[in-house]
matplotlib code that plots the C-alpha trace (Angstrom):
import matplotlib.pyplot as plt

x = [-11.5, -8.8, -6.2, -7.3, -7.1, -3.6, -2.6, -4.1, -1.9, 1.3, 3.0, 3.9, 0.5, -1.3, 0.5, -0.8, -4.4, -4.3, -3.2, -5.6, -9.2, -12.1, -12.1, -8.4, -9.4, -13.0, -13.9, -15.4, -18.5, -19.5, -22.0, -25.6, -29.1, -32.4, -35.1, -37.4, -35.3, -36.0, -34.0, -33.2, -31.6, -29.6, -28.5, -27.4, -25.4, -23.7, -22.7, -21.5, -19.4, -18.2, -19.5, -21.7, -23.6, -25.2, -26.3, -29.9, -30.8, -34.0, -33.4, -29.7, -30.6, -29.2, -32.2, -30.8, -28.4, -29.0, -26.6, -26.0, -27.7, -30.9, -30.7, -30.6, -33.6, -35.5, -34.7, -35.7, -39.1, -39.6, -39.6, -36.6, -38.6, -39.8, -38.8, -35.4, -37.1, -38.9, -35.6, -33.1, -31.7, -32.8, -30.9, -27.6, -24.5, -22.8, -19.5, -18.8, -16.0, -14.1, -14.0, -10.5, -9.8, -9.5, -13.3, -13.9, -11.7, -13.8, -17.0, -15.6, -14.6, -17.9, -20.5, -18.8, -20.5, -18.8, -19.3, -20.1, -21.6, -19.8, -21.7, -20.6, -21.7, -24.9, -25.9, -25.2, -23.4, -19.8, -18.2, -18.1, -15.5, -14.6, -12.1, -10.1, -10.0, -8.6, -5.8, -4.8, -4.6, -2.5, -0.1, 0.3, 0.7, 3.3, 5.3, 5.3, 6.4, 9.3, 10.5, 10.5, 12.4, 15.0, 15.5, 15.7, 18.4, 20.6, 20.4, 23.5, 22.3, 22.3, 19.6, 20.4, 19.8, 19.6, 21.1, 17.9, 17.9, 14.8, 14.7, 11.4, 8.0, 4.7, 1.2, -2.1, -5.7, -8.6, -12.2, -15.3, -16.8, -14.2, -13.8, -12.6, -9.3, -9.0, -5.5, -3.8, -1.8, -0.8, 0.4, 2.6, 4.0, 4.8, 6.5, 8.6, 9.7, 10.7, 12.7, 14.7, 15.3, 13.3, 12.9, 9.7, 8.4, 8.5, 6.9, 4.1, 3.4, 3.5, 1.2, -1.4, -1.3, -1.5, -4.4, -6.5, -6.1, -6.7, -9.9, -11.0, -10.9, -12.9, -15.6, -15.9, -14.6, -15.3, -12.0, -8.5, -5.0, -2.4, 1.2, 4.3, 7.8, 10.4, 13.7, 16.6, 14.8, 11.6, 8.3, 6.0, 2.3, 0.0, -3.7, -5.4, -9.1, -11.6, -14.1, -16.6, -14.2, -14.2, -16.5, -14.9, -11.4, -11.0, -14.3, -13.1, -10.0, -12.0, -12.2, -15.7, -16.9, -18.0, -20.1, -20.5, -24.0, -26.1, -25.1, -21.4, -22.0, -24.1, -21.2, -18.8, -17.0, -17.1, -16.2, -14.7, -11.1, -9.4, -8.0, -7.3, -5.3, -3.4, -2.4, -1.3, 1.0, 2.6, 5.5, 4.1, 0.5, -1.6, -4.9, -5.9, -9.6, -12.2, -15.2, -12.8, -11.0, -8.8, -5.1, -3.7, 0.1, 1.7, 5.4, 7.2, 10.8, 13.2, 16.7, 17.5, 19.2, 22.0, 22.9]
y = [33.8, 33.7, 33.2, 36.5, 38.4, 37.1, 38.3, 41.7, 42.0, 41.2, 44.4, 43.7, 42.2, 45.2, 47.4, 45.2, 45.4, 49.1, 48.9, 46.3, 46.7, 44.2, 44.1, 42.8, 39.9, 38.8, 36.0, 37.5, 36.1, 33.8, 31.0, 32.3, 31.0, 32.5, 33.3, 31.2, 28.0, 25.2, 24.2, 20.9, 22.9, 24.9, 21.7, 20.2, 23.3, 23.4, 19.7, 20.0, 23.2, 22.1, 25.2, 25.8, 28.9, 30.8, 34.4, 34.6, 36.9, 38.3, 39.7, 40.3, 42.0, 40.5, 39.5, 36.9, 34.1, 30.3, 28.1, 24.4, 24.9, 26.0, 22.9, 20.7, 22.6, 22.0, 18.3, 17.9, 19.6, 17.5, 20.6, 20.2, 21.1, 24.4, 27.7, 29.1, 32.2, 30.1, 29.3, 31.9, 34.5, 38.0, 40.1, 39.8, 41.6, 43.0, 44.7, 47.2, 46.4, 49.7, 49.3, 48.8, 45.2, 46.3, 46.7, 43.2, 41.8, 43.8, 42.3, 38.8, 39.2, 41.0, 38.9, 35.5, 34.6, 32.3, 34.5, 38.1, 39.1, 42.1, 44.7, 47.6, 51.2, 50.4, 47.8, 44.8, 41.7, 41.8, 39.1, 37.2, 37.2, 34.6, 34.4, 32.0, 34.5, 37.1, 34.8, 33.6, 37.2, 38.3, 35.4, 36.4, 40.0, 39.2, 37.2, 40.1, 42.5, 40.3, 40.1, 43.9, 44.1, 41.7, 43.8, 47.0, 45.4, 44.7, 48.3, 50.2, 53.6, 56.2, 58.9, 62.5, 64.8, 68.5, 71.1, 71.1, 67.4, 67.1, 64.0, 64.5, 66.3, 65.0, 66.4, 64.7, 66.1, 64.4, 64.6, 64.1, 60.6, 59.5, 56.0, 54.6, 56.5, 56.2, 55.1, 56.3, 59.0, 56.6, 54.0, 56.5, 57.6, 54.0, 53.3, 56.5, 55.6, 52.2, 53.8, 55.8, 52.8, 53.7, 50.9, 48.7, 49.9, 53.5, 52.8, 50.9, 53.6, 56.3, 54.4, 53.9, 57.6, 58.7, 56.3, 57.2, 61.0, 60.5, 58.5, 61.0, 63.8, 61.8, 60.9, 64.1, 67.1, 69.0, 67.8, 69.0, 67.6, 65.3, 66.6, 64.7, 65.9, 63.2, 64.0, 62.3, 63.2, 61.4, 61.9, 64.8, 64.3, 67.3, 66.7, 70.0, 70.3, 73.0, 72.5, 72.2, 71.7, 69.7, 71.1, 69.2, 68.0, 66.1, 64.2, 63.5, 61.8, 59.5, 55.9, 55.1, 58.6, 59.5, 62.1, 59.9, 59.9, 56.7, 56.2, 56.2, 53.8, 51.5, 51.0, 50.2, 53.5, 56.0, 53.7, 56.5, 55.1, 57.3, 60.1, 57.9, 55.4, 58.2, 59.8, 56.4, 55.8, 59.2, 60.6, 64.1, 64.9, 68.1, 69.4, 72.9, 73.3, 75.9, 76.2, 77.2, 73.9, 71.5, 71.0, 67.8, 67.5, 64.2, 63.4, 60.0, 60.2, 57.9, 57.4, 56.0, 52.6, 54.3, 58.0]
z = [23.7, 26.3, 23.5, 21.9, 25.2, 25.8, 22.3, 23.0, 26.1, 24.1, 23.1, 19.4, 18.7, 20.3, 17.7, 14.9, 16.3, 16.0, 12.4, 11.0, 10.1, 10.2, 6.4, 6.5, 8.6, 7.8, 5.5, 2.3, 0.5, 3.4, 3.0, 3.7, 3.6, 2.5, 5.1, 2.9, 3.3, 5.8, 8.8, 6.9, 4.1, 6.6, 8.3, 5.0, 4.0, 7.3, 7.1, 3.5, 4.2, 7.6, 9.4, 12.4, 11.5, 8.6, 8.2, 7.1, 4.2, 2.9, -0.6, 0.2, 3.5, 6.8, 9.0, 11.3, 11.9, 12.4, 14.3, 14.8, 18.2, 16.4, 14.2, 17.3, 18.7, 15.5, 15.5, 19.2, 18.4, 15.3, 13.1, 11.0, 7.9, 9.5, 7.9, 9.0, 10.3, 12.9, 14.7, 13.6, 16.0, 15.0, 17.5, 15.6, 16.7, 13.6, 12.8, 10.0, 7.6, 8.1, 11.9, 13.5, 14.4, 18.1, 18.1, 16.7, 19.5, 22.1, 20.6, 20.8, 24.4, 25.3, 23.7, 23.4, 20.1, 17.7, 14.6, 13.7, 10.4, 8.8, 6.9, 4.7, 4.7, 2.8, 5.4, 3.0, 4.2, 3.1, 5.3, 8.5, 11.2, 14.0, 16.7, 14.5, 11.7, 14.1, 15.4, 11.9, 10.6, 13.6, 13.0, 9.3, 10.2, 12.9, 10.4, 8.0, 10.8, 11.8, 8.3, 8.0, 11.4, 10.1, 7.0, 9.1, 11.4, 8.4, 7.2, 8.5, 7.2, 10.0, 10.1, 9.3, 12.2, 11.6, 13.9, 16.0, 16.4, 14.2, 12.0, 10.3, 10.6, 9.4, 9.2, 8.2, 8.0, 9.7, 8.6, 10.8, 10.7, 8.1, 9.6, 6.3, 6.6, 10.4, 11.3, 8.2, 9.9, 12.7, 10.3, 8.5, 11.9, 12.8, 9.5, 9.9, 13.4, 12.2, 9.4, 11.9, 14.1, 17.2, 19.8, 19.4, 22.7, 21.7, 18.3, 20.0, 22.5, 19.9, 17.6, 20.4, 21.4, 17.7, 16.9, 19.9, 19.3, 15.6, 16.1, 18.8, 16.3, 13.7, 16.3, 18.4, 16.4, 13.2, 11.8, 12.1, 11.7, 13.3, 13.5, 14.4, 15.1, 15.3, 16.9, 18.6, 21.9, 21.1, 19.4, 19.8, 18.7, 18.3, 17.6, 16.8, 15.8, 14.9, 17.8, 19.3, 22.3, 25.5, 28.2, 31.1, 30.4, 33.7, 33.0, 29.5, 30.9, 33.0, 31.5, 30.2, 29.9, 26.4, 24.6, 21.4, 20.0, 19.7, 16.0, 16.9, 19.7, 17.5, 15.1, 18.0, 18.6, 21.5, 24.3, 26.3, 26.3, 23.7, 25.8, 28.9, 26.7, 25.0, 28.4, 29.8, 26.9, 27.0, 29.0, 28.7, 28.0, 28.0, 26.7, 25.9, 24.8, 24.0, 21.7, 18.9, 19.1, 21.1, 21.1, 22.6, 23.0, 23.8, 24.0, 24.1, 25.2, 23.3, 22.0, 18.6, 18.4, 16.4, 16.1]

ax = plt.figure().add_subplot(projection="3d")
ax.plot(x, y, z, "-o")
ax.set_aspect("equal")
plt.show()
């Protein structure tokens, strides 16, 4: 677990964490066992597959998880032929496949379990994720990013700057509760900043600000849009929504405060860190809000590597 936390604290890896989703990292079609099977059958499957835990299904529905520790308990009690449901853990912490990878890492550090079943929108098991899966995926993603950076370094093309110093403007809509497309706008921003040769620290900060504001709109607003203006002075990020507005801006900027409903919290969102994280990563930050909507403006100062 400490390895993952160290990775989170590393700048380039943090950028990747905001880009990846649980579905990009999880092991698909994991080994499972029926609730009607015995602990002996579970022990045999674990030994043959070289694994230490199995999701338990009842007619394709996830109802629990059985681990090697449960097998040992059954052996000690002389009940290795008992039904799996006798020893399985029923209070299973799950993730959804369209969650950002950052939430999976939060779960790993918070609960300290070895594995987390992953479900889809219909509640069906779609995969399983472990700390090892996360580390492997980050290593692969980092290698890919380094390859792209090497290619960018070899590109001598200089960006075209207009008379106002504007390089490019982008705008993307956001839809309430559309977690499937969460991060799309932020990924496009990151790729555009890379294209123009902004420093990695600037790209990382802008990606964090953009992602947090984008996700904030999806969770708390009735929808809106993300707008980016990229210039030779830096990156301006505007997040405008259609309401219902922020009642107490100062309270909303306090870490841990959240107005997310129980459903949002149950799927791992609404931790109350979005606006505080965005403000921390910005050089300029302001919020204007009413019942008609909210406008958040963030600016990250930067110089291009080459002009």
